[in-house]
C-alpha positions as CSV (number, residue, x, y, z in Angstrom):
1,M,-3.1,29.1,20.7
2,S,-3.3,32.6,19.3
3,G,-1.2,35.4,20.6
4,D,-2.3,38.8,21.7
5,N,-4.2,40.4,18.8
6,R,-7.4,42.1,18.0
7,I,-9.4,38.9,18.0
8,T,-8.2,37.6,21.3
9,R,-8.6,41.0,22.9
10,R,-12.1,41.3,21.7
11,F,-13.2,37.9,23.1
12,A,-11.5,38.8,26.3
13,K,-13.6,42.0,26.3
14,F,-16.8,39.9,26.1
15,R,-15.6,37.9,29.1
16,R,-15.0,41.0,31.2
17,E,-18.4,42.4,30.2
18,G,-20.1,39.0,30.9
19,R,-21.8,38.8,27.5
20,G,-21.7,37.1,24.1
21,G,-20.6,39.0,21.0
22,L,-22.1,39.9,17.7
23,V,-20.2,39.0,14.5
24,T,-21.6,40.5,11.3
25,F,-21.0,39.3,7.8
26,V,-21.3,41.5,4.8
27,T,-20.0,41.0,1.3
28,A,-17.2,43.3,0.2
29,G,-18.3,45.5,-2.7
30,D,-22.0,44.8,-2.4
31,P,-23.9,46.5,-3.9
32,D,-21.1,48.7,-5.1
33,P,-17.7,49.7,-3.7
34,G,-18.7,53.1,-2.3
35,T,-21.8,51.9,-0.5
36,S,-20.0,48.8,0.8
37,Q,-17.3,51.0,2.3
38,R,-19.9,53.1,4.0
39,V,-21.5,50.0,5.5
40,L,-18.2,48.6,6.7
41,A,-17.2,51.9,8.3
42,G,-20.5,52.1,10.2
43,L,-20.6,48.5,11.5
44,P,-18.7,49.1,14.8
45,A,-20.8,52.1,15.9
46,A,-23.9,50.1,15.1
47,G,-22.8,47.3,17.5
48,A,-20.8,44.8,15.4
49,D,-18.1,43.3,17.7
50,L,-16.2,41.5,15.0
51,I,-16.6,41.8,11.2
52,E,-16.6,39.1,8.7
53,L,-16.0,40.6,5.2
54,G,-16.9,38.2,2.4
55,M,-14.6,37.9,-0.6
56,P,-17.0,37.6,-3.6
57,F,-16.7,34.5,-5.6
58,S,-18.5,33.2,-8.6
59,D,-19.2,29.8,-7.1
60,P,-19.9,30.1,-3.3
61,M,-20.9,26.5,-2.7
62,A,-21.6,26.9,1.0
63,D,-23.8,29.9,0.6
64,G,-27.5,30.1,0.0
65,P,-29.4,32.4,-2.4
66,A,-28.9,35.7,-0.4
67,I,-25.2,35.5,-0.2
68,Q,-24.8,34.1,-3.7
69,A,-26.8,37.1,-5.0
70,S,-24.6,39.5,-3.0
71,S,-21.4,38.0,-4.5
72,L,-22.8,38.4,-8.0
73,R,-23.8,42.0,-7.3
74,A,-20.3,42.7,-6.0
75,L,-18.5,41.0,-8.9
76,K,-20.7,42.8,-11.4
77,A,-19.7,46.1,-9.7
78,G,-16.1,45.3,-10.2
79,Q,-15.1,43.9,-6.8
80,T,-11.8,42.0,-6.7
81,V,-9.6,40.6,-3.9
82,R,-7.3,43.6,-4.2
83,R,-10.2,46.0,-3.8
84,T,-11.3,44.0,-0.8
85,L,-7.9,44.5,0.8
86,E,-8.0,48.2,0.0
87,M,-11.4,48.4,1.7
88,V,-9.9,47.0,4.9
89,N,-6.9,49.3,4.6
90,A,-9.3,52.3,4.4
91,F,-11.3,51.0,7.3
92,R,-8.2,50.8,9.4
93,Q,-7.5,54.6,8.9
94,D,-10.3,55.2,11.4
95,D,-10.7,51.9,13.4
96,D,-7.7,50.1,14.7
97,R,-9.6,48.0,17.3
98,T,-12.4,46.1,15.6
99,P,-11.3,42.6,14.3
100,V,-11.8,42.0,10.6
101,V,-11.8,38.4,9.3
102,L,-12.0,37.7,5.6
103,M,-14.4,34.9,4.7
104,G,-14.5,33.1,1.4
105,Y,-13.1,30.4,-0.8
106,Y,-9.6,29.2,-1.7
107,N,-9.7,29.8,-5.4
108,P,-9.4,33.6,-5.3
109,I,-6.6,33.3,-2.8
110,Y,-4.7,30.8,-4.9
111,A,-5.2,32.9,-8.0
112,Y,-3.9,36.0,-6.2
113,G,-0.9,34.1,-5.0
114,V,-0.9,32.6,-1.5
115,E,2.2,34.2,-0.2
116,A,1.4,37.6,-1.7
117,F,-2.2,37.4,-0.4
118,A,-1.1,36.7,3.2
119,A,1.4,39.5,3.1
120,D,-1.0,42.0,1.6
121,A,-3.8,41.0,3.9
122,G,-1.7,41.4,7.0
123,A,-0.4,44.8,5.8
124,A,-4.0,46.0,5.1
125,G,-5.0,45.2,8.7
126,V,-6.9,41.9,8.3
127,D,-6.9,39.8,11.5
128,G,-8.0,36.4,10.3
129,L,-9.2,34.2,7.5
130,I,-12.1,31.7,7.2
131,V,-11.6,29.7,4.0
132,V,-14.7,27.6,3.7
133,D,-13.4,24.9,1.3
134,L,-10.0,24.5,2.8
135,P,-9.8,21.6,5.3
136,P,-7.0,21.6,7.9
137,E,-5.3,18.6,6.3
138,E,-4.8,20.7,3.2
139,A,-4.1,24.0,4.7
140,D,-0.3,24.1,5.2
141,E,0.2,26.1,2.0
142,L,-1.9,28.9,3.6
143,Q,-1.3,28.3,7.3
144,R,2.4,29.1,7.3
145,P,2.2,32.5,5.4
146,A,-0.9,33.4,7.4
147,A,0.8,32.9,10.7
148,A,3.9,34.8,9.5
149,N,1.7,37.8,8.7
150,G,-0.3,37.7,11.9
151,L,-3.4,36.2,10.4
152,D,-5.5,33.7,12.5
153,L,-6.8,30.8,10.4
154,V,-10.3,30.0,11.7
155,Y,-11.7,26.6,11.0
156,L,-15.3,25.4,10.8
157,T,-17.0,22.6,12.6
158,A,-20.5,21.3,11.7
159,P,-23.3,19.2,13.3
160,T,-21.9,16.3,11.3
161,T,-18.3,16.6,12.5
162,P,-17.4,13.4,14.4
163,D,-16.0,13.6,17.9
164,A,-12.8,11.9,16.7
165,R,-12.2,14.7,14.2
166,L,-12.7,17.7,16.5
167,P,-9.2,17.6,18.1
168,L,-7.6,17.8,14.6
169,I,-9.7,20.8,13.7
170,V,-9.2,22.8,16.9
171,A,-5.5,21.9,17.0
172,R,-5.0,23.9,13.8
173,A,-7.5,26.7,14.6
174,R,-6.4,30.1,15.7
175,G,-8.5,33.0,17.0
176,F,-11.8,31.2,17.4
177,V,-13.7,28.1,16.2
178,Y,-16.6,28.8,13.8
179,H,-19.4,26.3,14.4
180,V,-21.9,26.0,11.5
181,A,-25.3,25.5,13.3
182,I,-27.1,23.8,10.4
183,T,-26.5,21.3,7.8
184,G,-26.9,22.8,4.3
185,V,-26.1,26.3,3.0
186,T,-26.5,29.7,4.6
187,G,-29.8,31.4,5.1
188,T,-32.1,28.5,4.3
189,R,-33.4,27.6,7.8
190,S,-33.1,28.6,11.4
191,A,-30.6,27.2,13.9
192,D,-32.0,25.0,16.6
193,V,-30.9,26.3,20.0
194,D,-30.9,22.8,21.7
195,D,-28.8,21.3,19.0
196,V,-26.4,24.2,19.1
197,A,-26.0,23.8,22.9
198,G,-25.0,20.2,22.5
199,H,-22.4,20.9,19.8
200,V,-20.9,23.9,21.7
201,A,-20.5,21.6,24.7
202,R,-18.7,19.0,22.5
203,I,-16.3,21.6,21.2
204,R,-15.6,23.1,24.6
205,R,-14.5,19.7,25.8
206,V,-11.5,19.7,23.4
207,T,-10.5,23.4,23.2
208,D,-10.3,26.6,25.2
209,L,-10.6,28.7,22.0
210,P,-13.8,30.9,21.8
211,I,-16.6,29.6,19.8
212,A,-18.7,31.6,17.3
213,V,-21.9,30.1,15.9
214,G,-23.3,31.0,12.5
215,F,-25.7,29.9,9.8
216,G,-29.4,30.1,10.5
217,I,-29.3,33.1,12.8
218,R,-31.5,36.0,11.5
219,T,-33.3,37.8,14.3
220,P,-32.3,39.6,17.5
221,E,-34.0,36.9,19.5
222,Q,-32.1,34.1,17.8
223,A,-28.8,36.0,18.1
224,A,-29.4,36.5,21.8
225,S,-30.1,32.9,22.3
226,I,-27.0,31.7,20.5
227,A,-24.8,34.4,22.1
228,G,-26.0,33.0,25.5
229,L,-24.6,29.6,24.6
230,A,-21.5,30.4,22.6
231,D,-19.0,33.2,22.8
232,A,-20.5,35.0,19.8
233,A,-23.4,34.8,17.3
234,V,-22.7,35.3,13.6
235,V,-25.4,36.9,11.3
236,G,-24.9,37.2,7.6
237,S,-27.7,36.3,5.3
238,A,-30.1,38.6,7.0
239,L,-27.7,41.5,6.5
240,V,-27.0,40.9,2.8
241,G,-30.8,40.3,2.4
242,A,-31.3,43.8,3.8
243,V,-29.1,45.1,1.0
244,A,-31.3,43.4,-1.6
245,Q,-34.5,44.6,0.1
246,R,-33.4,48.2,0.1
247,L,-32.3,48.0,-3.5
248,D,-35.5,46.4,-4.6
249,G,-37.4,49.1,-2.8
250,G,-35.5,51.9,-4.6
251,G,-33.8,53.1,-1.5
252,G,-30.5,53.8,-3.2
253,A,-27.1,53.9,-1.4
254,D,-28.5,55.8,1.7
255,G,-31.3,53.3,2.0
256,V,-28.9,50.3,1.9
257,V,-26.6,51.8,4.5
258,D,-29.5,52.7,6.8
259,G,-31.1,49.4,6.4
260,V,-28.1,47.3,7.1
261,L,-26.8,49.4,10.1
262,G,-30.3,49.6,11.5
263,L,-30.6,45.8,11.5
264,V,-27.1,45.6,13.1
265,R,-28.3,47.9,15.9
266,E,-31.3,45.6,16.6
267,L,-29.1,42.5,16.6
268,A,-26.6,44.2,18.9
269,A,-29.3,45.1,21.3
270,G,-30.4,41.5,21.4
271,V,-27.0,40.1,22.3
272,R,-26.0,42.7,24.9
273,G,-26.2,41.3,28.4
274,T,-26.0,37.7,27.2
275,A,-23.3,35.4,28.6
276,P,-22.6,31.7,27.8
277,A,-24.7,29.8,30.4
278,G,-23.2,27.0,32.5
279,V,-19.7,27.3,31.2
280,A,-17.0,27.4,33.9
281,G,-14.6,30.2,33.3
282,W,-16.3,31.1,30.0
283,G,-13.9,30.1,27.2
284,G,-11.9,27.6,29.3
285,M,-12.2,23.9,28.8
286,T,-14.8,22.0,30.8
287,A,-14.9,18.4,31.9
């Protein structure tokens, strides 16, 4: 189990307020470092409860066209792992409460140096890591330094995860469990609420960790439905798509910031007041 940290405190806050949370994903450095920093700084006031900050990578195999394009824009603008950590450090000068989880792939972490990355991420104010292509069986190299630096390592489950494998995944997870609502890459189709309900119930039978559900959630209505089943809904492709839309429309940096934060406000309005239905104790194991 995780200790007392920003992530556990934030999920406890949802429980007190009787609602699900909104997790927002944006790519660090997209479309450029300055604009990206403005978006990051504005997310909490717009209604983001937790922030997933994507670490750009040249081969994001779990991501669909929208997030792939955002990674390429960020890399072209000069974004690096070090600059991403500097973004979090700058964010922490004004916000010491909102959890920030870095999401990405193992290659950039390995290239940076695993021990150095964990130490620098912890020092910058990062709360957790989601490493899409790192299964729990292979994670010891990162798990130990992450834990030593106060970083929760969040693992993914999918609709295709067998019941027999779930206990292994959740035994290693910290902070929360991230359930991928669809098979395939991000942003390609919508999550099915009935399917999500069944998989959330499966996960709750084996863990008392909170559950966030992502992939295939784009609208305030979808976010509200998912946040009513799980502990939080994750929206990413719609937000990075808003960056591209404003850039294509010639809105410039101000247009990008207004477009992304405006959509976050709509999503946050959708999830407020939602609580996971039919879950005894909300967040505790059920029979």
